[in-house]
N, C-alpha and C positions, 0 to 999 in steps of 0.2 A: 822691884816688880816691873819697873819701866823697861829695864833691860831684858827681862824675860819675855815681855810682850813683843818687844822689837825683834827679838830672836825668833819667836814663833811666827811672826809675820813674814820674816825672810824665808822661813822654811815652807811657806804655802806654795802650792803648785803654780807654775808660771802662768798657765792659762787663766787661773783665778785672779792673779795679780793684774794681768792684762785686761781682764774684764772689769775689774774694780776701777782701773785707771781711766776708763772711758766715762765714768760718772763724775761730774764736777761736784764741788761742795754745794754750789747753788744750782738747783735744777733749771732755773731760768736761763743760765748761761748756755744750756744745750749741750749736745754731745761734744766731747773733746776730740777734735778731728785728728790731731797728731797721734793720740793714743789709739784711735780707731783704726788708723792705717797700720799701726804696729800689730793690732789684734788680727786684722785681715791678713797681713803678711804671715803671721804665725799660723793662722788656720790653713793658708794655702801651702805653707811649708810642711806642716804636720797635720795632714787631713785626718789621721786617726784620732786626733784630739777634738775634732769638730763636734762629735756627739756630746763630749763632756762640756764643751763651751756652751752648747745649746741647753744642756741640762742645768748648768749653773745660772745662765741667763734666765731660764724659766723659773728657777728657785727664787732669784732676786725679784723677778717681776711679780710672782705670787705674793711675796712678802710686802712689796710696795703697794700692791692693790689692797691687801688687807689693812695696811696702815694709811691708806688714802693718800699716798705720796704719788700723785698722778703725774707730776713732772718727771720723776724717775721712770715711771711706766712708759711714757712717750719715748724717753731716751733708750730704754731697753728694746722697744719695738723697732726704733730706727736702726739700732745696731743689728738686730736680727734681720731686718730687710736688707741691709748692706751685705751682711755675710751670705745671705741666701742668693743675692744677685751675683756675688763674686765667686762662690764655690760651686763647682759642678763635678765633684769627685764621686767615687763610688760610695763613700761614707755619708753622702748627703741624706740618705734615707733616714738614718738615725737622728740626724739634726732636724729633719723635717718633722719627725714625730714630736720633738720638743717644741718646735715652732707651732705646730697645729694645737698642741696642748695649751700654749700661751694664748693663741687666738681664741680657743674655746673659752679660756678663762675670761677674756675680755668681753666676749659675746654674752656670757652669763651674767656680767655685771649689770647693775641697775642704771648706771650712768649712761645717757645717750652718747656722750663723747667717746667713752671707752668702746661702746658697740661700734660706732663709726670707725674708730681707730683700728679695731680688730678686723673690720670688714675691708678697709683699705689695704691692710697688710695681706689679707687673704687674696685679694684681687691681684696684687703684685706677684704673689706666689703662683697664682693660677696662670699667669702669662709666661712663666718659666717653663721651658721644655727640658725635662729631666733626661739625663743620659741613661739611667738605669731604672727598670720598672719596679713597681712596688706591688707585692702580692697581698698584703694584709691591711692596707690602708682603707679606712672607711670614712665616707662623707655623709652618712645618714644624719648625724647631728647637725651638720652645717645646712643640709637641705631643710630640715625642720626649723632651725633657728632663723635662717634667712627668710623662709616663707612666713614665719611669725612676724618678723620685722616688716615685711611687705604689708601686713594688716595692722600696723601700729596705730593705736588710738591716742597717742600722746596729746596732752591738752594744748600745748603751744603749737600753732599751725606750722611755723617755720621748722621747729625741731622735728615735728611729725613728718614733714616732707623730707627732711634730711635722713631720718631713720628709714623711711620707705625706699628712698633712692638707694641707700646703703644695702637694704635687703635685695633690691633688684640687681644691683651690681654683684652682690654675693652669689645670687643664683646664676647670673651670667658666668661668674668665675667657676662655679661648680660644673656647669655644663662644659665650658672650655677645657677644664681639667680632665674630665672623665669621658666625654662623648666619643673621642677617637682612640681611647686606650682600652683594648679588649681585656686587659688584666685588672682594670679597675672595676668597681661596682657598676652594674649596668644602670645608667641613669634613666633609660627608657622603660624600666620596670614600672608597672602601674602604681606601686607604692610610692615612687618618687614623682612620677608625672601627676598623680592626684594631688600633690602638694605644690609643685612648681607652676603648672598651668593655671589653676584657679587663682594663685597669688598674682600672676602676671595679668590675668583678665580683670581682677579686682582693681588694680591700679590703672589699667587701660580704661575701664568704665568710669573710675573716679575722675579722670582727667577729661572725660568727654564733654562735660558741661562747660568747663573753662576753655576748652580748645576752640569752641565756636565763638567765644567772645574775645579771643586773643587777637592782637594786631597782626599785620602782615609780617612775613619773615624778615623783611628789610627793616621794619620798625621794632621788632621784638628785641628785648634786652637779652643779655647773656644768661641771666637767671631763668627767663622764660624758655629759652632754647633747651635748657637742661631740666625740663619739667618731668615729673615721674611718668606721665603718659607717653611722652616721646621716647624716654629711656626704655620704658616697658616695651613699646612697639619694636624698637631696635633689638632688644633682647629676644622677644618672641620670634621675630623674623630669623634671627641667628639660630635659635633653637630648631625651628622648622626646616631651615636650610640645611642643617646637618642630619636631618632624619633620613634614614635609608628606607628601602621598600617595606621591610618587616616592622618598622617602627611607626609608620604613619597612623595605624589604628590606635596605638597607645597614646599618641600625641593628640589625636582628634577627639577621642572618647571623653577626656575630662572637659573639653570645650562644650560638648553636647550636654554633659551633666551640669556644668555651671549654668548654662543658659536655661536648663530645666529648673534647677533649684531656685534661681532668682527671677523666674518668670520673665525672661528677656526675649522670648520668641515673639511675644505679642507686640512689642515696640518695633520689631524688625530692624531698626536702624543699627543697633549695636551688634546684633547677630550677623547682619550683612557685612558690617565692617570687619568683624572677626574672621569671617570666612574669606573675605577678600584678601586679608593679610595672609591667611593660610595658603590660598590658591596661588598668590604671587610669590610666595616664599619657597614652597616645596618644588621639587623637580617636576617638570611638566609631564613626564611619563607616569607620574604617580597620581595625577589628577583624578583618574577614575576611581581610585580607592576612597577619596574623600566623598565623591558622589555616591558610591555604594554605601558608605556609612550613613550619609544623610538619608538615603532611601530606607535603610534599615531602621533608622530612628523614626522616620515617618510612619513606618509600619508599627513600631512600638507605641506610637502615640495615636493609633487609629481611633481610640475612644477619648482622646483629649478634646478640649474645646476647639471650635472651628478657628478661632484666632491663633491658637498655638499651631495647628496644622497649616494654616495659611502662612504663618511666619516661616515655618520650615520650607514650605514650597517656594516662598519668595527668595529664601537663601539659595535654594536649588536653581532658581531662575538666574540669579546673579552668578552662581558658580558655573552654570552651563555657558554663560556668555564669556566667561574668562577662559574656560577650558579650551585647549587647542583642538583643531579638527581631528576627529577620530579618537579623542581621549575619553569618550564615554565608556570605553573598555570593551572587553570581549563579549559581554552580555548586553548587547544593544537593546534587544527586544525586551529584556527583563526590566530595563529602566522604564520603558513606556508601559509595560504591563503593570508595574507598581503604580505609576501615576494614574493609569486608567482605572485600576482597582479602587483607588482612593476617590476618584471622581464618581464611581458607581456608589461607593459607601456614602459619599456626601449627598447624593440624590436620594438614597434610601433614608438617611437621617432627616432630610428636609421633608420627605413625604410622611414619614411616621411621626415627626415632631419630637421624638425623644429616642434615647438609647440607654441600655443598661450599662452602668459602669461598676466595676467590681469593688471599688473603694467607697464611692459616695452614693451608690444606688442609681436610681433613674435620673438622667440629666435632661433638662428641657433644651430644645434646640432653638436658636434664633435664626430665622429664615434668611435674613439679610447677610448674616455672617457666613452661612453655608454658600450663599450665592457668590460672595467675595472669594471664598476658598475655591469654588469651581472655576471662576474666571482666572484665578492665580494658577491653578493646575493647567488650564488650557494654554495660558501664556508660556508656562514652563515647558510644556510639550513642544510648542513651537520653537522655543529657544534651544532645546536639545536637538531638534531636527535640523536647525540651521548649522550645527556643527558637523553634520554627517555629509558624506559624499552622496552623489545622486543615486547610486545603486542601492545604498543602505536606506536612503529616504524612501525609495520605492517600496522596499520591504516593510518599512514602518507604515506606509500608507495601506498596504495590503493587510498588515497586522491589525490596524485600527478598524479597517472595514470589516474584518472578520469578527470583531467584537460588537458590531452594530446589529441589534435585532431587526431583521428584515422580514416582513410578512411573507410566508410561503416558501422562502428560500432556506432559512435555517431557524430553529426555534429561538425564542427569546431567552435571554440569559436569566439564570435563577436570581431572584431578588426577594428581599424580605418585605412583604406587605406592599409591594409597589403597584402591581396590577398594570392595566393598560396605560394609565397616566405615567407610571414610572418608566415603562418602555419608551413612551414618547419623549420623556425628559432625557433618557439615556441616548436616544437617537439624536436629539438636539445637541447634547453636550459632546458626543463623540464626533458628530459632523463639524461642530465648532473646532474641536481638536484637529480634525482632518484639514479644515480650512487653514489653521495655523501652520500645519506641516507643509501644505502645498504653497504657502506664501513664499514667493521668490524661487519656486521650483523651476528649473530649466533643464531640459534634456534635448539632445540632438535626435534621439530615436523615440518617438512617441509610441511606437508599436511595442517596444520592450518595456518602456516605463509605465505604460497603462495597459496591462493585459486584460483579457476578458474577465478574469476573476475579480478584478477591481472595477472595471468600467460597467459591467452588466448590473451588479447590485447598486452601484452609484446612480446609474440612469433610472433604475426602478424607483428610486426615491422621488424622481421628478414627477412621478404619476400619482403620488400620494395627495390626499386632500388637504393635508396640513400645509398652510401657506408658508410658515416659518421654515419648515424642512425643505420645501421646494426652493426657497430663496437661498438657503445654505448650499444646496446642490448646485445651483446656478453659479454661485460665487466660487465654489471649488472648481467647476469646469472652466470658468473664465480664467482663474488663476493658473490652471494647468496648461491652458492653450497659449496664454500670453508669455512669449519668450523674448520679446524685444521691448518690453515696458511700454506698450501702446495703450494699455488699459486706461490710464488716467485721461487720455484724450477722448475716450468714449464714455466717460462717467455720466454725462447728461445726454439725453436724446434731443437733437436739434437738427434743423435743416442748414447744412453748411454749403454755402454757394461755391466755395473754392477750398477743397480739402488740402491744398498745398500748404496752407497756413498751419496745419496740424503737424507738419514735418514727420509724417509717419515713416516707420522703419519697416520696409517690405523686402523680404528675401525671396529668391526663387524657391519654389516648393521642391524639396528633396525627394529622392526615391523612397526613403522610409516614410515620409509624410504622405506620399501618394498611396503607398500600401496601407497606411493607417486609415486614410479616408475611404479607400476602396472597401475596407473591412467594416468600418464603423460609421460611415457617413449617413447611411439611411437611419441608423439608430438615433444619431444626433438630430437629424431633421425631424424625425417623429416626435422627439421629446420637446423640441422647440415649438412645434405645431400644437402638441397636446397641452403644453404648459400655457400657451397663449389663450386657449379656450377655457381655462379654469376660471370659474366665476369669482373665486376668492383672491385672484391676482390683483395686486395694487401697483402703484408707480414703481417701487423698487424692483418688482419682478420684471416689468417691461423694460426698465433700464438695463437689467442684467441680460435679458434676452437680446436687446440691441447690441450690447457689448459682445455677447457670444457670437452673434451673426457677423459682426464687424471683425472680430479677431479670427474667426475661421477664414474670412476673406483675406486677412493679412497673412496668416501663418500657414494655412493648409490648403490654399485654393489653387487648383489647376483649372483648365478650361471646362472640364466636366463638372467640377464642384461649383464653379460660377453659375453654370446653367441651372444646376439643381437649386442653388440658393435663390436665384431669381424666381424659379417655380415655387419655392416655399413662400417667398414674399408675396407673390400673387395669390397663393392659396390662403394666406392669412387675410388678404383683402376679401376673398370670396367667403371666408369664415365670418368676417364681420358683417357681410351682406346677407348671410344665410338667415332665413326665418326659422329654420328648424332648430338652430341652437338658441336656447333661452338665455342669451347673454344680456346683462344690464347695459344701459346706454353708455356708461362710462367705459366699460370694457370694449364695446364696439368702437367707440371713438379712439381709445388707446391703441387698439389693434391697427386701425387705419393709420394713426400717427406713426406707429412703429414701422409699418410697411412702407409708408412714404419716406421716412427718414433713412431706412436701409436702402431702398431703391435709389435714392439720391446719392448715397455713398457708393454703392456698387456700380452705378452708371459712370461715375467719375473714375473709379478704379479700372474699369474696362476700357476707358478712353475711346468709346465709340460715339462720335458727335451726334448722330441721329438718336441714339438711345438717351443721351444726356438731354437733348432738346425735348424729347417726348416727356421725360420725367419733369423737366423744368416747366413745361407748359401745364401739366396737370397740377403741379404745386402752385403755380401762379393763379390758376383758376380756383383752386381751393382757398387761397388767401383772399380772393375777391368775394367768393360766394359762401363757402363753408369753412371758415378758419378753424372750427372746432374739430376738424379731422387732421390737424397738423400738431406737431409736438408742442409748439409754443403756446397753444391754448389749452392743451390737455395736461401736460406734465408740469404743472405749477401748483402752488399751494392751494389756490381756489380755482379749480378747472372751470373754464367757460364753455360748458356743454349744455345742449338743450335738454328738456325733459323727455322728449321723444325724438327718435331719429327717423326722418322721412326716407322714402325710397330713393336711392342714389343711382344715377345712370349718366351716361354721356361723358363729357370732357373732364369731369371731376374724378374719374376712375382711371387707373392704369390698365391699358388694354393689352391683353396677352397676345393677340394677333399682331398688333402694331410692334410690340417688343420683339416677337419672333421674326417679323419681317426685317427690322433694322439690324438685328444681331445676326440673322442668317447671311446678310450681305458681308459680314465681317468674318465668316468662316465658322460660326457657332452651329451646333447641331439643331437644326430647325425642327426636326421631328420630335426631339426630346423637349424642346422649348414649347412646342405647341400642345404637348400633353399636360393637362392639369395635374398638379401634385396631389396625391391621395395617400395619407399615411397608412402604413401596414399595421394592422393590429396583430400582435403576436402573443405568445404565452406570457411574456413579461408583464403585459398589461393586466392579465388576470391574476398573476401572482401578487401584484401590488394593490390591485383594486378589485378583488374577487367579491362579488355581492350575491351571486345566486348559484344554486346547484347546477343549473343548466349550463352555465359557463364552465364549471368544473368538468362536466361530462363532455362538452364540446372540445375541451382541451385534450381529453383522452382520445376522442375520436379522430381529431386531427393528427395526433401522433401515430395512431393506428394506420390512418390512410397514407401517411408518408412512408411507413415501413411495410406496407402490404406486399405480398409476393408478386402481385400483378405489376407493380411498379418496378420490380427488380429484374424482370425478364430482359435478357439481353437482346438487343436488336442487331440485325446483320451489320457487318462492318460497312461503312459508307466512305466513299472517296471524298476527302476534304480538299476543296479548292477555294480560291479567292471568293468566288461567287457564293459558296456555301457559308463562309465566314461572314460575308456582307449581309446575306439574308438572315443569319442568326442574330446579328446585331440589330437589324431593322425589326425583326419579329419579337425581340425580347420584351418590348413594351406591351405588345398584344398578349404575350404569354403571362406577363405580370397581372394584366387586367383580368384574364381568365382565372388565374389563381385566386385573385381577390374575390371574384364573384363566387367561385366554388366555396371558399371559406365562409363567405357571408351566408350562403345557402345552408351550409352545415350548421353554423351557429343558430340560424333562424329555425331550422328543423328541430334541434334539440331544446330550443327555448319554448317552442309553441306546440310541438307534437305531443299527443297523449302518452302516458307512461307505458301503456301496453305496447304501443308501436316501437318505443325506444327499447323496451325489454326484448321484443321479438328480433329487432335488428341486432342487438348485442348477442342474442342466442344463436342467430344464424352465423354471425362471425365466429363464434366459439366452435360451432359444428364444422365450419370450413377449416379452421385451424387444426382441429382434431384429424380431419381427413388428410390434410397435408402432412401432418406428423406421421400418420399410419403409412403413407406412401414412402416417406423418408426411411422409416424403420424397415419396411419390406426391402428397400434397395440396399441399405447398409448392413443389416443383420442377416447373415446367411447361416443355414444349419451346418453343423460340422460334417466333414466327409464320412461316408458310411462304408464299412467293408462289404456291405451287402450289394454294392454296385449302384447302378442308376436305373431309372425307369424312363420310358419314352412316352411322350404325350401324343395326343392324337394329331398334332401339327408337325410331328417328326422331330421335336426338340427334346433333348435329353434334360432331365431335371433330377436333382439330387433328392433322394428319399431319406427322410430322417427315421432311423430305426432305433428303438430303445436299446440300451446297452445290454440288457439281459437277453435280447433276441439276436444279438450280433454273433456271427460265426467267425471265430478267429482261427487262423492256421494252427496246426498242431505244434509247430515250433514256438509259437507265442504263448502256449499254455504250459504251465508246470505246477 
């Protein structure tokens, strides 16, 4: 019998004998290296036998696993690894099938060591670049099994950590093996991403607590450097770095779902960390896709709690800061539209106190949470705006302004149960958003950056009675005008004896700035003047008015503007002295202090010694006699002002005549300086503060009077000479005064006249309009030529006679 067995053993195939010889009698001795070299040489010499070698090794391994002979299992896997690394022939595919079958067998085992052994072999296989493609290989099992290992709950913490790390490495191997091979299963499919990404995030989150307590990298041990969290982050970054344009959505969607399912938006920290990893890992040109997905997710969670929405918005804030300039994507305004829509929703929720939720019924709103959400949205809007170039930021400013409900200009936005208070809150929130967008805004051409469609509605807010809205408008205007970062130097109103210590940055006024001031200067002056006389103005309002005056002097001032600003400052002094204005004592003192601080500044900017001396003398006199008219006593926590303000005169006031005299000697326009500044009341005032029907009618009458035919009659051509131009400039002030007086009479007439008189006036104008129309029709509409000829009038003029068609006599040739 012994001879028969020996004979049969000799007849076994050579590859089986070579495989058997690599296994020692004692598995602890390890792989027989000499015999392994023979097996490797044989496989390279006869590659067609490679699949049979793999099948036989697989058979032995399965038998050893079943018999718990784990030493031989390790030897078999080592042999497989060496063969896999050495052989790259065309027959490798069949061998790989046997190899993957053995790895699958190990991963299905209950022993953690076998699972880790199988994973390590798979990772080595994943790093091999195959020469020939495989059309039928599937990795579904490995994705599922490695994801399961990532969530291991083994009792022993050390073994649990090893299993989880093996699962992470296995997923990394699957990604490397399949991500760049179009013939392999698409790893970016949702069925795979929904397993891979949550598994990685689970380990990333598990290591978050220990990471904060870990020592510095220099002190960390080798074991801590290979923690699951760090390995996970490296794997996650590699996965995202390989994502192409069309795969970004499939990679980000599981992240959003994981954060939803585990309520991780509310903590913000982990969500922000995840998206920082995403933004720094993907290609920069794909950043806008992540932003769009976050905005879509925010829409989907419009009825979630305020903390969840705030968490998403905070992530958007961080993402916008990371995104490169212009990476908001092609739909810039859509980004801001979404954020503004959620700002509006938050205001509605805050006002109504609850909203209907499809799953849990009516949900009660916590007001402070909604306020935190609103502030987060506003900060995010500013963060997105900072990534945009100047021209796009101007568009965003116009877009936001178009959303603000402005009285009389365009109707309020539809809202659910908000009413006037809701409109006011929306005005405040949108203006705060606008303030964030304008922060740091710098442009070389103010005229194009701030068109009428933006500036007119913005200035109309300065006339509203709401003090908070007026302050926001002033902050926006100051931010827009400040292009050289001079604003911090004017944050407080004070008398500065030498402004050189401020180190102001002053550039020569450009041509574009001159055109801007020529077009809008009077509007700005009016609003500064009218804001100052508002009784609800407090210290912050006066500080912003001072900043606005100072920055106009720095950024936009030419000689004409300087003259007008001095006139405005003197008009503010007259306003504080006026008994007609029912201003409180504090406001009067504040206006005096504002006027004195600004005149002190502008006098040093003009560098006219006599002007500076006059201002200095008045300030010194006030410091001695009435210090409560200076900023140092007014703009403090406890203002030192009297209960009543006595009549002021003499040396404690700035004298317009004196200032005109000293500035006239330096070449300034004395006639303009000598003319007191009076603000022009326009239609804009009534749009923002309309209080009576009389004002509404007077607005219509003024428009009619401007467009009346008498005004449009052409005068004979006049020869234009130098003297004509000089006289026109000199007379312009008188013409302005006449126009103001005419407007005042029109307003007074329609406010005080009886209704019958107003109706008669309007009827007369209607009759006049009809007569003019009849004249126009008679001139332009002539009767058709008649075959019956013409008739002669008594004055010898021929006139066409209109004859009915049925009476016309046609030539015989025309009739058939």
